[in-house]
N, C-alpha and C positions, 0 to 999 in steps of 0.2 A: 505494499500500500504506500501510497506517495507520502513524504514527509512534507512540514509545512512550507519549506523553502521551494518545493516542487507544485505545490497546488497554486493555479492561477485563474484570475477572474476573466469574466467573458472579454474584457478589455486588454487581456494580456498581463495585467498588473498582478505581481506575486502577492497573494495572500498574506504571508509573512511580513509585507512591507507596510500593511496596513492595519496590523493588529496593536500597533501601539500609539496611536491616536491619543493623546491626552491622557498619557497612562498615570501620571502623577495626580492631576487635577480631576480625572475622570474616577480614578477609584478613591480619591480622598478628596472629595469637594472643599473648597476654601470654607463655605459654610458650616460643614462638618468639624473641619479643624476647628473652626472658631468656636462651636459649640463644646468640644473636648476641651479647649484651653480653658473656656470660662467655669465649666464643670470641676476641672482640677484646679482652678483658683490660680491660672498662670498669666491672667491678662495683666497687661502693665499698665502703669498710671502716669507713663510720661513717655514720649515719643523716643524711639531708639533706632538706630541704623539696623539692628536685627530684632525686629518684633517677633513675638512667640509664634505666630503664623509662619513667618519665613523660616525661623528655627526648625519647626518640624519638617517643613519640606526639605531644609538643608538636610537633616538626618537622613530623611528617604532617600535623597540624592546621593549622599555619602554612603549608603550601603548599596547603592545600584552601582556607583561607580568607586567601588571599593579600591583600594590601593592608590587612589589618586590624593594628593595634598589637599587640606582644607580648603585652600585659596583657589585651587584650581576648580573644586566642586562648586564653590561660590560663584566662580566666573560664569561656569556653565548654566547656574541658575539667573546669574546676572544677564545673559545673552537673550533669556526668555523675556526677563522684564524689560529689557531695552527694545523688544520687538513692538513694544506698546507705547512707543515713545518715552518711557520712563528712563531717568539715569539713576543708577544705583551704584555707589561706589563700593568695590569689593573689600569687605574687611579683612582684618589681617587674622593671622592664626589664634591670637591670644584672644582677641575679641569673640572670635567664634567659639572657642573653648569656654570662655565666661558665659557666653549666650546658651550653650549646651548645659552648663552646671545650672543656670536658671531654669531652664526647662524641666529637668530632672526626667526620670523615666516614666512618670504617671501619664503625661499625654500621649505617648506612645502606646502605652500598655492598655489606656481607655480605648484609643482608636482601633487597636486590634480586636478588643471586644465588640465594638460597634461594627466594623466592617466585615472582619474574617468569619465567614460562615461556609457552610458546604454549598456548592454551587451546581451539582448536578441535578438535572430536570429528567423528567421519564424517559425522554428520548437521547439521553446521554449514554453513547456506547460504552460498556465495561465498568459501569458505576453501580450497579445492580446485581443481587442475585434474587431471582423471583422477586418478592415484593420489599426485599432489604436493599436499604442502601449500605454499601461496604464502606466500613472504617478501619482503621488501625492505629494502635498507639505502640510507640518505641521512643526510644532515647538516644541521645549522642552526647559528646563532649566536645567543647570548643577552646583552642588555646587561647590565652589572654596574655596581655602583655605583662613583662615580669616586674611587677612593682609591690611594695609592701603592702599596700592597700588591697590589691587584687588576691596576693598570697594568703592575707591573714582572713579574709573573708571566703573566698572560694577554695582555697588548698590546692595542693598539686599532687599527682598521681605518683605512687611509691611502689617500690619493689625490692627484692632482695638485694639488688644492685645499686639501691640508692633511690633518691627523689626524681621527679620528672624535672626537665629543663624549664617549663613553663606552668604557672596555675592554669586551671581549667576550670570553666562552668559546665555544670550539667544541664542539660535541655530536654524535656520530655514533651512530645507533640502528639497529637491526635490529628489524623489526616483522612479525607476522603481519598480511597483507593484509586478511584476511577478517573479523578482529576488532578490528584497531588495537592488539591487545596489543604492548607493547613488551618485548622478551625479551633484549635486549642493548644496552649502552650504553657508549660512551668519551667520556672529558671530557679536553680539553686546551686548550693556548693556542691562541691564533689564528694563529701562525706553523706550526702542524702542520696538514698538509691531511687533507681527508677520507679520502682514499685509505689514507694513512698511519694515522690513527686506526683505520680499519675494521679493519685487522689484528688488533686485540685482539679482535674480534667474532667470527673464523671458529671458535673453540672451540665457539659456540653453534650452529653448522649440523650438521645431522645427514642421513645418507641418508633420502630421502624428500622433502626439501626443494627446492623450485625458486625459487631466489634471483634476484630481479629488481634491476637496478642501472642507473643512468643513465651516459652517455658519460663522465662525469668521473671514474668510479671504474676503466674499463678500465687495465691496465697486465698486461705478461706474467706478471711475479712474482705479482702479487697475483691474477689469474686462477687461475694454478697453485696458489696457496695455497688459493685457495676450492674448487677441485675436489679437493684433497687431504682435504676434510673429509668428502667422500662425497655433499654436496648436488649437485645440478644446477644449471646456471646459463643465465640468460638476461638478457644484459647488452646496451645498447644500445653501438655504438662509432661513431667518427668515420668521416664518409663519405671523408675525405682519406686514410685509411689504405689502404696497397696491399694487397690480399688476393687471390692468385692462385685462379683457378677450376680446382679440381682434378677435380671431377665434378658435373653438372648432374643435380639430382634430380626426381622424378616431379611434385613440388608446386612447381617453380618455384626452390626453394631450391639451395643448392649447398655443396659441401665445400671446405674450404680449409685452409691451414695457417698457424699464429702461431708466432713464434720469441721467443727472448730476445734482448735488443739486441746481445750480443756474436755471436750466430749468425744475424743478420737478413740480411747480405750473402750467406754463405756457405749459407744455407738449411739449415743443419744441426741437427740434433736437432728436427724439426718437431712440432708439437702439433696434431692434426686438430680441427677446430672446423666447425659448420655455418653457414652464413650465409643470412640473411633479409633481402631489401631489397623495400622498399614505400613508398607514399606513401599519404596519407590522403584517399580519394576524396570529393568534395562538401564539403569543409571550406575550399577556396582555399588550404590549404597543399601548396605546390608541394615541399617538402623532402623528401628520400629519407631514409626511416630504415633504418638499417642495423642488425641485431641479431645477436649471436654467441650460440650455445647449445652446451652438452655433449650436447644429445638429438640424435643422428646420423640416427636412422632415422625420415623422414616418415610412416611408417605409425603409428609411436608417438605422433608430436606434428606434424601437420600444419602446414604454414607459415602458412597462413591462419589457424589457431587461435592460433599462437603471436603472430602479428602483433596479434590482438585482444585476447590476453590481457597484452600488454607495458603496456595502460592500466592495468592495475591496481597499477603503480607507483606511481600517483598517490595510491593509499590511504595511502603513508607520508608524502606531503606532508601529507594532510589530518589524520594523526595529529600530526606535529609542530605544526601549526597550532591542533589542540584543546589542546596543551600550552602553546603560547605565547601564543595570542589568548585561548583561554576559560578556561584555568586561572589563568595569570599575570594575564592582561588586557594589553591592546594598549598599547604603548609604556611598560609598568612596568618598572623596574629591580630585577632581583634585591637583596636587601637586605644581603647579607652583605658586609662591608668585606676580608675577609682570603680568600685562596683556599680554605683549610680549609673555611670556611664556604660558598663557593660550590659547592663539590663536594657537601656535604652537603645543601645547599637542592636542588641539582639532582637528586640521588637522591630526595629527597623529593617532589619533583615528580613523577618517573617512577614512583614507588611509588604514589601517589595516584592516578595515570591510570590504572594496571594493575588497581588495586582497582576503580574505577569500570567500566572496560570488562569485567573479569571478571563483574561483577554484569549489566552489559548482556547479556554473551553467555548468560548462565544465563537471564535472562529471555526473551530472543529464542528460545533454544531451547524453553524450556517452551511457547512459543506459536506455534512453527513459523515464525519470523520471520528474516530476512536482518539480522545486527546492524547492517549499514551502515543499515538502513531507520529506525534508532532514533536519538532525539536525543541527542547528547552534552551538549549546553548544558542540556538541560532535566534530565537525569539529574544532572549537576554541582549544578544548583541545588537537587535534591531532597535530594541527598546532604547539601549544606550545612545545609540544615534540619533534618535528622534526626541529625545526628552528636552535638548536644549531649545529646539525650535517649538516645544509644545508647552514650555514652562511658563508662559505668560499668565502671571496674576499679579493682583495688586499686593503689594506687602503690607497694605493697612488691613486690619480685620474689618469683616463687615459690621454694620451698625444693627444689632439685633436687641430684642428686648432683654437677653441674658447678657448684654455687654455694653452698660451703659456708658463707658469710656473708651471709645474707638481710638486706636493708636497707630 
């Protein structure tokens, strides 16, 4: 199937050359940015070269053009402002750093919560299993600037050979498998495990979702908390765990029970689960995969289909790689020297990734394609080329009822 760079409109224009129009202000309208700034108490009381709205867009642009110096990113945005006939003096690196500190991480975090949602519609190819929206949870780590503040808050990895070269932040994400749209994220120190961080994401789950997770996430309490969201679950579980066979079902799967730690010996307060065990044929992998699911009826979801479906969990691995390798760049450090800046920067990366993926989804939908068949790397390059010409917005905040002091 054709990739995004090969699909052409009737006029011969490449589809990928049209998906980036207004990426920053389309995904994050100035009016919404102003609402978020007011909500988080970041409205300025006096006029500044870098008002809060511009700083939000600067952080987003910084995460889009990662690796570029502060002043170069500001210049790129300034070109867009100049297209509207406005002159805008490019601020110094020190001024930008102070403006980022004034803004803090909260506006980016709130903006993420307002904008980043699942984007698949019923016609989106590859986003559904029967009536369920496929979503997955997983985590990663990001290397940070080697400062005492980052080291003290986030920590760094260690082994028998010593400690790692750089502090690391742990990020756990919740993503839509078919579109790679991240719609939940939790950030924490390296000492906080992925299952613990993932508890912050459960409020984003809904009935009608099927959540995929690797074996590192299973724990009775987390399983129960995820079930309580209304979503259905399909998680891998360690083969060593003892699961009694309560009833063998027609498709070869079986019903079993799981228990809280305190009830494990007595088998009190059982929770019924369905277990699917299989090996991967013709792969040379003799490992037995064991899946637990809340879908108890094999007629509703046959074991063979669920075993094949579990491979969709790798889509979140690809999603995290898009952010770490392609957006950030391989082996590059986040630039922020303080924990507040690290959090601000990570949410900036997530917002930009969601904006690009949302545009790719719309382009795929318009042309009847599976979003997975489109090139994220090429789309990212095109967005980077077009943003300067599309960044034309007023640096002043809009005058709304929630903002009595426009600046």
